[in-house]
C-alpha positions in Angstrom: -8.9 -15.0 -0.5 -6.8 -17.7 -1.9 -3.3 -17.6 -0.3 -1.7 -18.4 -3.7 -3.3 -15.5 -5.3 -2.2 -13.2 -2.5 1.4 -14.4 -2.7 1.3 -13.9 -6.5 0.0 -10.4 -6.2 2.6 -9.7 -3.4 5.4 -10.9 -5.7 4.0 -8.9 -8.6 4.2 -5.8 -6.4 7.8 -6.6 -5.5 8.7 -7.0 -9.2 7.1 -3.6 -10.0 8.9 -2.0 -7.1 12.3 -3.2 -8.1 11.6 -2.4 -11.8 10.7 1.2 -10.9 13.7 1.5 -8.5 16.1 0.3 -11.3 14.7 3.0 -13.6 14.9 5.7 -10.9 18.3 4.8 -9.7 19.8 4.4 -13.2 18.7 7.9 -14.0 16.4 7.3 -17.0 14.8 10.1 -19.0 12.5 12.5 -17.2 9.3 11.1 -18.6 10.5 7.6 -17.6 11.3 8.8 -14.1 7.8 10.2 -13.7 6.2 6.9 -14.7 8.7 4.9 -12.6 7.8 7.1 -9.6 4.1 6.3 -10.1 4.9 2.6 -10.4 7.0 2.8 -7.3 4.1 4.3 -5.2 1.5 1.9 -6.6 3.8 -1.1 -6.0 4.5 0.0 -2.4 0.8 0.2 -1.8 0.1 -3.2 -3.3 2.9 -4.8 -1.3 1.7 -3.3 2.0 -2.0 -4.1 1.5 -1.4 -7.6 0.2 1.2 -8.2 2.9 -1.3 -7.3 5.7 -4.0 -9.4 3.9 -1.7 -12.4 4.1 -0.9 -11.7 7.7 -4.6 -11.2 8.6 -3.7 -10.1 12.0 -0.3 -9.5 13.4 1.0 -12.5 15.4 1.5 -11.0 18.9 4.5 -13.1 19.8 6.4 -12.6 16.6 8.2 -9.5 15.3 9.5 -10.5 11.9 6.7 -8.5 10.2 7.9 -5.3 12.0 11.4 -5.8 10.5 9.7 -6.2 7.1 7.9 -2.9 7.6 11.3 -1.3 8.3 12.6 -2.7 5.0 9.4 -1.5 3.2 10.1 2.0 4.6 13.7 2.0 3.4 12.7 0.8 0.0 10.0 3.5 -0.1 12.6 6.2 0.7 15.3 4.9 -1.7 14.2 7.1 -4.7 14.4 10.2 -2.5 17.9 9.2 -1.3 19.0 8.7 -5.0 17.5 12.0 -6.1 19.1 14.0 -3.3 22.4 12.3 -3.6 22.5 11.3 0.0 23.9 7.8 -0.9 25.9 7.1 -4.1 23.6 5.3 -6.6 25.7 2.1 -6.9 25.8 1.8 -3.1 22.0 2.5 -2.9 21.4 -0.2 -5.5 23.3 -2.8 -3.4 21.5 -1.7 -0.3 18.1 -2.0 -1.9 18.9 -5.5 -3.2 20.1 -6.5 0.3 16.9 -5.1 1.8 14.8 -7.0 -0.6 16.7 -10.3 0.0 16.5 -9.8 3.8 12.7 -9.0 3.5 12.2 -12.2 1.5 14.1 -14.2 4.0 12.1 -12.8 6.8 8.9 -13.7 5.1 10.0 -17.2 4.4 11.8 -18.1 7.6 9.9 -16.0 10.1 12.9 -16.2 12.5 11.6 -14.1 15.4 
């Protein structure tokens, strides 16, 4: 597949993920939360599948993609953390933004 199309779909998944997390963390109406949770799951799946399609096969000498998987897991668990009140919502929002920025940096710089 065309790398530009894959990157575009990957970024579209990230936009959907952060849109849904904003709705979930902000505490929107119940119907909105349900739809945001669906968007969250679909976006996570798109990000994972497209990310591995771009990677094709994991580079054996590099581990930046493993760190991105850890960020993906954290962003996947964030709505549960917000719902159960494990982390205060403003703190969780900042942590999610930091995780997203760190994951973007890892994908661009591939430092290790």
